[in-house]
N, C-alpha and C positions, 0 to 999 in steps of 0.2 A: 626625296629623296633622303641615304642616310651614308654609314662610314665609307659604303662601295665606291662613291661616288668621287669622296676622294680619294683611294688608293690611287689611280693615276698619275694624282699632282705629289705625292708623296714618296710617289719610286719616281716622278721628273726628278724630285729635289734629292734621291740618294741618286740617281745618276750622276747629278751634275756635281754632287759631292766626291764621287768617288771617283769621275774627271780629275777633279781639282788633286787625292792625294795621290792621281796615278802623275800627272805632271808633274806635280811638286817631287814625289820620289823620281824621275829625268831627270829635273835640273837642278837636285841634289846629288846628285852619283855625278853630274860631270862640275862639280867643284869641290878644287884638286885640294885632297886633305894631306898629302904626304908620305902616302903609303902610293903603290903604282897598283891603276885602277884604269883598265882597257877602253874603259866606256869616254875616258878624252879627251880618246882621236875621233870618236861620234860624229863629232860636225869639223872637223877637219877633211876634207876631199880635196883627190888627184885624179888629174887629165888623166886619163883612161880611153888613151885614140876618140880626141874631143868631147869625152863626156866627159863632165866631173861628178865619181861617184866616190862612197866613205872607206877609204882605205880596208876597214873589212871585208872588201869584196872583191880585194885584187893583191888580197895576205892576211894571213893566218899569223893573229897577233896574242901572245901567253904572256905570261908572267912569272918568268921563270924564280923569280925571289919577289921580296916586298918591297924591292928599291926598284929594279928593272922592267919596262914593259922591253917586248920583242916581237919585229914584226917582219914576219917572212912572207919575198913577196913570190907570188905562185908563179912568174916569170921576171925574170932575168931583168930585162928589158923596167921595170917598176919601181924597181931600188930607185933610181936619180930623181924621177917626176917623185917617188911617198916622201923622199928626205927633203925635196922642194918646198912639197907640201907645209913639212913639218916645222921648215925654218921657216915660212910663210905665217903664218899660223898664226895666235896670240899664247901660247902654251908657253912659249919661253923654256924648253928646252934642246938643245941640241943634243941632235941624232949623231951618232957616229954608224959606219956600214965598213963590214968586214970582207964582204963580197960577197958574204951568202943570207947575212940575216942584217936587220936593222935594230939599234939596239939605245933605247932611250933610259936615257940613267937619270929617274928625280932626286934633283936636287932636295935639300933637307930644308921645310919650311924656318921664315924667321918671325922669329914668335910673331912680330910689327902685321909681319903676312900673313898670321895667323886668325891672328885676328880679327883684319879684313877679309879675310876670306869667314871667320861666325857672324861679321857682320854683315856678309852676303846674304850667307843660308839663310839671319834674321827680317831679314829684308825678301825675300823671297816667300820664305816661313807668313808673313802677314801679311801680301798680296793672295796667299791662300785661303789663310784664316777670312776675309774680306770677301773673295767669292766663295766662301761655304758659309757665313752668316747672308749674303745674298741673296744663293739658292733658301737658305730657311727665310726670309722674308719675301722673296715671288710665291712660295708656299702658302704663307699664311695672307697675301692679300688678296693670293686665287681665293684662298676658302672666305674669306672674308667676304668675295665677294657676290659666291654661292651661296651665304642668309640670304644676301639677298633678292636671290634668284627663288627660298623657300628652304634653304639645307638647317635642319634645326641646331640649335644654338648650343646645346650638347655634342652634339656633332662635330659641333664646330670648337672645341672646349678639347674635347680629344685627340684631332686630327692637329692642332697650333696644339699638345705637348708632344703627341712624336716628331711628329717638326721640330721642337723646340731635342727631343731627346736625338734626332738624326742629328742636330747641328753639333750636342754634346758629343756624343761620338767622334763623330768626325777632329771637330777639336785638340780632343784628348787624342788621338792617332798620328793630326802634328805637331805635337806640339811632343809625342816618344820621337817621333820621326828627328825633329829640332834635335835634344835630347843627344839621340845619338850622332849623328852627324855632329853638333860641337865636337862632347865625345871623341869621335873619328881624327879630328882638325885638331884639334889641340894634347891630343898624344903626342907624345915624342917620341 
């Protein structure tokens, strides 16, 4: 047994960490930060001929400026269902309809709301950190079992170091993502 036997375990840990990063990116993108971001609509579903679909499936979504999201339905008949879906969502934004498109004006965030959003972002980041640590732990436990099956101890040490380096690399990435999101939320 040598380092080649340990590679799949490290790759699995890396894949798990990468998935965590992608999940966190997605989660942080849905946390509203004062400026218009079409991704806040990702979770809103609209009734389209009996099927609940994302708004992006029935309309084009643009941000003409930093405080506005414009939704232009491809079919006029979708105006009311889209408005209804937005009103029924937990976005807390009232849509205005000019007959052609639906306009969402992003209300400015209060200081208290900004602090709540930062807290929410930090909670999401902490969960991601835990998942990264778990991936490292699982890899190291697996490597330790392989030592009992004949893996040399020096290979074990190298593999554990690599698992730790992966961990550190992804934790750093998560911390950078949090710093960016906090800055985005707190910038008035």
